[in-house]
C-alpha positions, 0 to 999 in steps of 0.5 A: 246234321250237315256234318253227318251228311258231309261225312256220309257224302265223302264216304260214298264218294270214296266208295264210288271211286274204289268201285269205279262207279263211273264205269257202271253208268252210261250217258247217251242222248235219248235220240240214240238210246231208248228210255227203258217207301217209307214215309218221308222225313218231315222237316224242311230241306235246306233248299226248295228250288225255284218258284213254280207257283204260276202254271205254264200256259202251254202245260197241256202239250197242245201249243207249240214250243218255240224254244227247245228244252234239253234235260239231263236225266238219271235213270236206274237200270242197264244201258238199253240196246239201240232202238229200232224205232225212236217213237218216244224221242219223236213224240217228245220233239214233236209235242214238247220240243224237248230232248232227253239225255239219259244216263243209266246207272245200276241200282246198286250204284245209284246212291253213290252216283247221285251223291258223287254228281251233286258233290261235283256240281254235275247233278242231273236236271231230273232223276227218274228213280229215287227211293228212301232206301237209296237215300232220297230223304237225306238228299232232300234234306241236303237241298238236292231236290226242288219242292212243290206245294200241293197247289203248285203240283195241281197247277202244273199237273192238273190230272195228278190228283185223279190218279189216286182218287180213282183208287179211292176217294180222298187218297191223294190229299187224305193219305198220300200227301200227308205221307210224303210231304215235309214240315214245310208243306211240300213234297220233293219226290213225285210219286207215280200211281200204281197200276193195280192194288198188288202184283206179287205172289209165290211162284214155283216150277210145277215141273220140279214139284211134279218130279219131286212128288210135292203135291201142294205148295208149302203153307208155313216156313217148316214146309217151305224148308222141307220143299227146298230140301227135297228139291235139292236132294232129288233134282240136284239144283239150288231151289232159291236164287236171288242176289243183293248186296243188302241182305235185308232185301232178300229176306224181306220176301220171306219175312211175310211168313212172320207177318213182317212187311215186304219192304222190310228195309224201309219199315223198321217201325210198323204195326204187325197186321197179324198180331197187332203188335207195334214194333218201334224197331223190328230188327232186334225183336224175337219175330225178326230173330225167327226170320234170321234163323230161317235165313240161316237154315236156307243158306247153311243147307245150300238151298240158296244161291251161294254168291247171293251177297256179291253177284250181280243180277245178271250173274244170278240170272245166268245161274238160274238159266242153268236150271237152278231156281224152283220157287220165288216170290215174284210177279205172276204176270212175268211167268212167260219170261221166267220160262224163257230164261230156263227153256234152253237148258230145261225144255219142260220148264213150267212156272206157275203161281199160287194163291197159297200164302206160307205163314206161321199163322194160318188164319191171318197171313201177311201179303203184300198190298202195293202202296198207292204210289210206286216205289220209284219216284221222280225228283227235279234238281233244285238247280233245274230251271223253271222252263225245264220244270214246266216242260217236263210237267207238261209231259207228265200232265199229257201222260195222265190223259187217254192219249198219253196213257195209250202211247206209253202202254201200247205205242202208236196205232199201226206200228206197235198195236192194232185196234181189233173189235174196238180193243187195242191189241199189241202186234204179234211180233212184240212180246208182253209179260204173258207172251215171252216170244217176240221183240220187246216194246222197249226197242220202240221206246214204249213202256219205259217212260210212262208215268201211269197206266189205265184200266184198259192196259190192265185188262188187255195186257196183264189180265192175271192181275185181276185173278190175283186180286180176287184170290189173294187180296180179297181173301179174308184170311190175308192181311197187309201192312200200309206204311205209317205216316211219320211226321218228325220235327227238325231235331228228330229228323237230324237224329234219326238220319244220323242214328240210322246211318250206322244202325242199318249198316250194322243190321245188314252186316250181322244179317250177312254173318247170320246167313253165312253161318259165321254167327248163329241167330239161334245161339243166345250168345251170338244174338246177344252180341248182335243186340249189344252192338245195336245198343252201343249205336243208340238203338234205344234212343231211336226206338223212343223217337219212332214211338213218339213220332208214330203216336203223335202222327195220329196213325 
């Protein structure tokens, strides 16, 4: 396993050098720049970091801290603009005598950057955004991250358990801990609580649908394809715009039409909520083949942004700003931002969201219900000092309190929000997801560093989410996938990691061939050639491991 990780690390370092990954990141002190899963492998990692069994006396952020603590923090995202007000920096210094030095890395470069930093002995003290899809399980097993027992976490962050149990009794210990902990009983990536049960739906441009005479949102894949064809023919625009160097992330949004999970790249094994079928490896199934045929039609007919596999997110946005893009799987709470993006070139642009769920099965339609924790998780480096861990945990504990939630969600009273008739209201000069006009709260360092949000934030900031839950999640015809708990032995983890290193690359390579028309997933010879390559990479062995672990884990 160590040999495999070493080879992978070397490859990533080389890739990073060729891509100039250092040029895609920027390191700045927090004082000058604003802060903007599948189940884990279960074996114990190589290193667990320092002892955190004793809680700091000052973890509530109420006592004074004589010694200033500085943390190097790695964040996913573009380098933010210079803030108008340094509210976060001031709060961190005043309450915790803590200074953050943030490095920002594009999401596509995050895996390479983290591996390169650790190989060079320059790892950050705290990583703000990690996911299994980016390699967090491999980094954990390699000993990069510091682990915590359940007792240690609840000692350092007493408010942690309540965040999930407020969504349902016993979720933290009964599901979340089992889902994320390793065989040594520790977790190495710290999840943050989801704001709501879900927040995504199909959205569309009503102005385009009206001009094309499309009176109803498509209810199945064939109608979806026909709607895209009509839009392209009558409006001369490309209806679908997305970009990712990993095609699985693009088609997973469409995969729900076949009952597949929204986070398909993280879930090669799962139970289809529509059919009840257990997939021990979904990427060579007939269901997945149907999705590949759909993706082939989308791209080959010019219904998709042609540079989807090579463009950056900014390039895709620029393409959409010209008037392209008319329907997508997105956030209903961000329609104002979608309108703003295209308003200059399309004055009558009108994005709307729908509770229609396209599906091959009209009686049981697959939707995305968010897991209890957010996709982006936090991790301490195994080299982080006890003082750094305790001070950051004191900040996270404070973030679970009403005062902390208010700060991260609304800012400072009189500066970014006012209290009107007993309710907090963001000042008019600031934009919100429902109001695109104004200055972003991020320019005052608000919203980007919060760990959790409260019900008041949901009801006053994005009320559309309540309507989403009522119309989509509570609809008895809609079903969803919850990630399985997978508990591997040390040998199983080693082998699964090794096998997936090559199989996932092959799946993405072939998917790109299918989408671009170099191979046809509807052609038996091409599909069998794809399956033969997976067989040569020992997919049968991987399926057997997945099946054994799934059954043994008591899902």
